[in-house]
C-alpha positions in Angstrom: 90.8 153.1 105.4 88.9 152.2 102.3 85.2 152.0 102.5 83.6 148.7 101.4 80.3 150.4 100.7 79.5 151.4 97.2 76.8 153.6 95.8 73.9 152.2 94.0 75.4 153.2 90.7 78.7 151.5 91.2 79.2 147.8 90.5 81.4 145.7 92.6 83.4 142.8 91.2 84.4 140.0 93.6 87.2 137.6 92.8 88.1 134.5 94.7 90.0 131.4 94.3 88.0 128.3 93.8 89.6 124.9 93.5 87.3 122.4 91.8 87.3 119.2 93.8 88.7 116.2 92.0 85.8 113.9 91.1 84.9 110.8 89.2 81.4 109.7 88.2 80.7 105.9 88.2 77.8 103.7 87.1 76.3 101.3 89.6 78.7 98.6 88.6 81.7 100.8 89.5 82.7 101.6 85.9 84.1 105.2 85.4 81.8 107.2 83.2 83.2 110.7 83.7 86.1 112.5 85.2 86.4 116.3 85.7 89.6 118.1 84.9 90.8 118.2 88.6 90.2 114.4 88.8 92.1 113.8 85.6 95.0 115.8 87.0 94.9 114.0 90.4 94.8 110.5 89.1 97.4 111.1 86.5 95.5 109.5 83.6 93.9 111.1 80.6 90.1 111.1 80.7 89.9 108.7 77.7 92.1 106.2 79.4 89.8 106.2 82.5 86.4 105.8 80.9 84.9 102.4 81.2 87.6 101.2 83.6 86.5 99.8 87.0 87.2 102.1 90.0 89.2 99.3 91.6 92.0 100.0 89.1 92.5 103.3 90.9 91.2 102.5 94.3 92.0 98.8 95.0 90.2 98.8 98.3 86.9 99.0 96.4 87.6 95.8 94.4 85.4 93.6 96.5 82.8 96.2 97.6 79.4 96.7 96.1 79.0 100.4 95.7 75.2 100.2 95.7 73.3 97.9 98.1 69.5 97.7 98.0 69.3 100.9 95.9 71.5 102.9 98.3 75.2 103.7 98.7 77.1 101.0 100.5 76.7 102.1 104.1 80.0 100.6 105.1 81.9 102.8 102.6 79.9 105.9 103.6 80.7 105.3 107.2 84.4 104.7 106.6 84.6 107.9 104.5 82.8 109.9 107.2 85.2 108.6 109.8 88.2 109.8 107.8 89.4 106.5 106.5 92.2 107.0 103.9 91.8 105.2 100.6 94.9 104.4 98.5 94.8 105.9 95.0 97.1 104.2 92.6 97.9 107.2 90.4 99.3 107.2 86.9 102.2 109.2 88.3 103.7 106.0 89.9 103.0 107.5 93.3 100.4 106.2 95.7 98.3 108.8 97.3 96.3 108.3 100.5 93.1 110.3 100.3 89.8 110.9 102.1 86.8 110.2 99.9 83.3 111.6 99.7 80.6 109.3 98.2 77.5 110.8 96.7 74.6 109.0 95.0 73.1 110.8 92.1 69.6 109.6 91.3 67.7 110.2 88.1 64.5 108.1 88.1 65.4 104.4 88.3 69.0 105.0 87.3 71.6 106.1 89.7 75.3 107.1 89.5 77.9 107.5 92.1 80.1 110.5 92.4 83.4 110.1 94.2 85.1 113.2 95.3 88.6 113.2 96.6 88.6 115.0 99.9 92.2 115.7 100.8 95.7 114.3 100.3 96.9 112.7 103.6 100.3 111.4 102.5 102.0 109.9 99.6 104.3 107.0 99.2 106.6 105.9 96.4 106.4 102.3 97.4 103.5 99.9 97.1 102.4 97.9 100.1 
């Protein structure tokens, strides 16, 4: 059995796998302002093709929803996300993905942004409905 305790003079290096969650950052009007590498991979579009597009192009269920209401995240969307509602992502890979979402409001003074993180893939479908 190998001891996990090290003397004060030894350094220990820990390695672990960390998967960055796929995420998009939107302005209050729902326009995509940023996308991390994992988000770019998931949605199947280059970052440059995503910027300044409305989120409803990827998540059609958000087309008629105000993301911010009275200065706060839309409570209906937050509730649906917390209840495990699946949202359809129309990816650039010609495959629809059904994902859980996490909505986070990022405030900086009077301005606020919305971060959408993709929680998990529930199922995928090659057909549109």
